C-alpha positions as CSV (number, residue, x, y, z in Angstrom):
1,M,109.5,52.7,146.9
2,V,112.9,52.1,148.6
3,T,115.4,51.0,146.0
4,D,115.4,54.5,144.4
5,Q,115.9,56.3,147.7
6,P,119.3,57.5,149.1
7,G,118.8,55.3,152.1
8,Y,119.1,52.2,149.9
9,E,122.3,53.5,148.4
10,H,123.7,54.0,151.9
11,L,122.6,50.4,152.8
12,I,124.5,49.0,149.8
13,Q,127.6,51.1,150.8
14,F,127.3,49.8,154.3
15,L,127.3,46.2,153.0
16,T,130.3,46.9,150.7
17,E,132.2,48.5,153.6
18,H,131.8,45.3,155.5
19,L,132.6,42.8,152.8
20,A,135.8,41.8,154.5
21,L,133.7,40.2,157.2
22,F,132.6,37.6,154.7
23,T,136.1,36.5,154.0
24,E,137.2,36.2,157.6
25,E,137.1,33.1,159.6
26,G,134.8,33.0,162.6
27,T,132.5,30.8,164.6
28,V,130.3,28.9,162.2
29,L,126.6,28.9,163.1
30,A,125.6,25.7,164.9
31,N,122.7,25.1,162.4
32,G,125.2,25.1,159.5
33,K,123.2,27.5,157.3
34,T,124.9,29.2,154.4
35,I,125.2,33.0,154.1
36,G,122.7,32.9,151.3
37,V,120.1,31.0,153.4
38,V,120.6,33.3,156.4
39,L,120.2,36.4,154.1
40,E,117.0,35.1,152.6
41,E,115.5,34.0,156.0
42,R,116.4,37.3,157.8
43,I,115.0,39.5,155.1
44,A,111.9,37.4,154.7
45,E,111.3,37.5,158.5
46,Q,111.5,41.3,158.5
47,I,109.2,41.7,155.5
48,I,106.6,39.3,157.1
49,T,106.8,41.5,160.3
50,L,106.4,44.6,158.1
51,C,103.3,43.4,156.4
52,T,101.9,42.1,159.7
53,Q,102.4,45.5,161.4
54,H,101.0,47.5,158.5
55,T,97.5,46.1,158.2
56,E,96.4,49.2,156.3
57,L,98.4,48.1,153.2
58,E,96.4,47.2,150.2
59,I,97.2,44.3,148.0
60,N,98.9,46.5,145.4
61,H,101.1,48.0,148.1
62,R,102.1,44.5,149.2
63,S,102.8,43.5,145.6
64,M,105.1,46.6,145.3
65,I,106.9,45.6,148.4
66,I,107.4,42.0,147.2
67,R,108.8,43.3,143.8
68,E,111.2,45.6,145.6
69,V,112.3,42.8,148.0
70,D,113.1,40.7,144.9
71,G,115.2,43.5,143.6
72,I,117.0,43.9,146.9
73,M,117.7,40.2,147.1
74,Y,119.1,40.3,143.6
75,D,121.4,43.2,144.5
76,F,122.6,41.6,147.7
77,Q,123.1,38.2,146.0
78,E,125.2,39.9,143.4
79,V,127.4,41.7,146.0
80,L,127.8,38.5,148.0
81,S,127.8,36.0,145.0
82,S,131.3,34.6,145.8
83,V,130.3,33.7,149.4
84,L,126.6,32.7,149.3
85,E,127.4,29.0,149.6
86,K,129.8,29.4,152.5
87,K,128.7,28.4,156.0
88,A,127.7,31.6,157.9
89,T,129.5,32.7,161.0
90,R,127.9,34.3,164.0
91,E,129.4,37.6,163.0
92,Q,128.2,37.4,159.5
93,A,124.7,36.4,160.7
94,E,124.7,39.4,163.0
95,L,125.6,41.8,160.2
96,I,122.9,40.2,157.9
97,N,120.4,40.6,160.7
98,E,121.3,44.3,161.1
99,I,121.0,44.8,157.3
100,A,117.5,43.1,157.3
101,L,116.4,45.4,160.1
102,L,117.6,48.4,158.1
103,I,115.7,47.2,155.1
104,K,112.6,47.0,157.2
105,N,113.2,50.5,158.4
106,L,113.5,51.7,154.8
107,F,110.1,50.2,154.1
108,D,108.5,51.5,157.3
109,S,109.6,55.0,156.2
110,A,108.3,54.5,152.7
111,I,104.9,53.2,154.0
112,A,104.6,56.2,156.3
113,R,105.2,58.5,153.2
114,L,102.7,56.5,151.2
115,M,100.0,56.8,153.8
116,D,100.4,60.5,154.4
């Protein structure tokens, strides 16, 4: 659906190009959440929004999306494995939020192709 598309490869490249951000000091989030928690929450929020917006999706489509998101989370956790337990900074949370929005956009495009 999306993990086999060029856009996903570009997204992984985008993350790797910004890995230095995850080693820099910055303003730690007031809520004290770790990078791993912020990553999970932001992606989950976007996927919930995606499924809410696309009411035409059948259960098998939603299942495909969930399987793909599991794979995406695995990939991102692998790339960020050394920093997942660190407290997230505001800058890191902003990048993670941007990535989560890009993931949603990839799924929006895939759904549009699926429904054509």
